[in-house]
C-alpha positions as CSV (number, residue, x, y, z in Angstrom):
1,X,-12.4,18.6,-33.8
2,X,-12.0,22.1,-32.7
3,X,-10.3,22.2,-28.7
4,X,-10.4,25.3,-27.0
5,X,-8.3,26.1,-24.0
6,X,-9.7,28.7,-21.6
7,X,-7.1,30.4,-19.5
8,X,-6.7,33.4,-17.2
9,X,-3.5,35.0,-16.4
10,X,-2.0,32.0,-18.3
11,X,-3.7,29.8,-15.8
12,X,-6.3,26.8,-17.2
13,X,-9.9,27.5,-16.2
14,X,-11.6,24.3,-14.9
15,X,-15.5,24.5,-14.9
16,X,-16.2,26.9,-17.1
17,X,-19.2,27.0,-19.8
18,X,-18.0,27.1,-23.2
19,X,-20.8,27.7,-25.8
20,X,-20.1,27.6,-29.8
21,X,-22.8,29.7,-32.0
22,X,-23.0,30.5,-35.5
23,X,-25.7,32.8,-37.1
24,X,-27.2,32.7,-33.7
25,X,-27.6,29.0,-33.4
26,X,-25.9,27.0,-30.7
27,X,-23.8,24.4,-32.1
28,X,-22.3,23.3,-28.7
29,X,-21.8,23.6,-25.3
30,X,-19.2,21.9,-23.0
31,X,-17.6,22.6,-19.6
32,X,-13.9,22.8,-19.2
33,X,-11.5,20.1,-18.2
34,X,-8.9,20.2,-15.3
35,X,-6.8,21.6,-18.0
36,X,-9.1,24.1,-19.3
37,X,-10.0,22.4,-22.6
38,X,-13.5,22.2,-24.3
39,X,-13.9,20.5,-27.5
40,X,-16.4,20.6,-30.5
41,X,-17.1,18.6,-33.7
42,X,-17.8,21.5,-36.1
43,X,-17.2,22.4,-39.8
44,X,-14.4,24.9,-40.4
45,X,-15.9,28.1,-40.5
46,X,-16.0,31.4,-38.2
47,X,-18.0,31.1,-35.1
48,X,-18.9,33.2,-31.6
49,X,-17.7,31.7,-28.7
50,X,-19.2,32.5,-25.5
51,X,-17.5,31.6,-22.4
52,X,-19.3,31.9,-18.8
53,X,-16.5,31.7,-15.7
54,X,-17.8,31.0,-12.4
55,X,-18.4,34.2,-11.4
56,X,-21.2,34.0,-14.1
57,X,-19.1,36.8,-16.1
58,X,-19.5,36.3,-19.8
59,X,-16.7,37.0,-22.2
60,X,-17.3,36.4,-26.1
61,X,-14.8,35.7,-28.5
62,X,-14.7,35.4,-32.6
63,X,-12.7,32.7,-33.6
64,X,-11.8,31.1,-37.0
65,X,-11.7,27.5,-37.1
66,X,-9.5,25.7,-40.0
67,X,-6.9,23.3,-40.7
68,X,-4.4,25.8,-39.2
69,X,-6.6,27.1,-36.1
70,X,-7.8,23.5,-34.7
71,X,-6.5,24.2,-30.9
72,X,-7.2,27.8,-29.9
73,X,-6.1,29.1,-26.4
74,X,-8.5,32.0,-25.0
75,X,-7.7,34.4,-22.0
76,X,-10.5,35.5,-20.3
77,X,-8.4,38.9,-19.7
78,X,-8.1,39.4,-23.5
79,X,-10.2,42.0,-24.6
80,X,-14.1,41.2,-25.2
81,X,-14.7,40.7,-28.7
82,X,-11.4,39.7,-29.8
83,X,-10.9,38.1,-32.9
84,X,-8.6,35.1,-33.1
């Protein structure tokens, strides 16, 4: 289970759309909770994470999900296309 926490200036973002993709295929979509979290059942690997905030701004992150990286914090103020 991969848990992503979406933040902006260290503040959890509620109601943000999160999509996880691999090789152009959408593997999951979720909306963040009040704690800013979204969860996905995925195999270990590398994924594109597309986050659309309430202003419809889209940020893409490249993430690696493995036993050391099952809970990842993504900050919307970080550089787009960031390797996590």
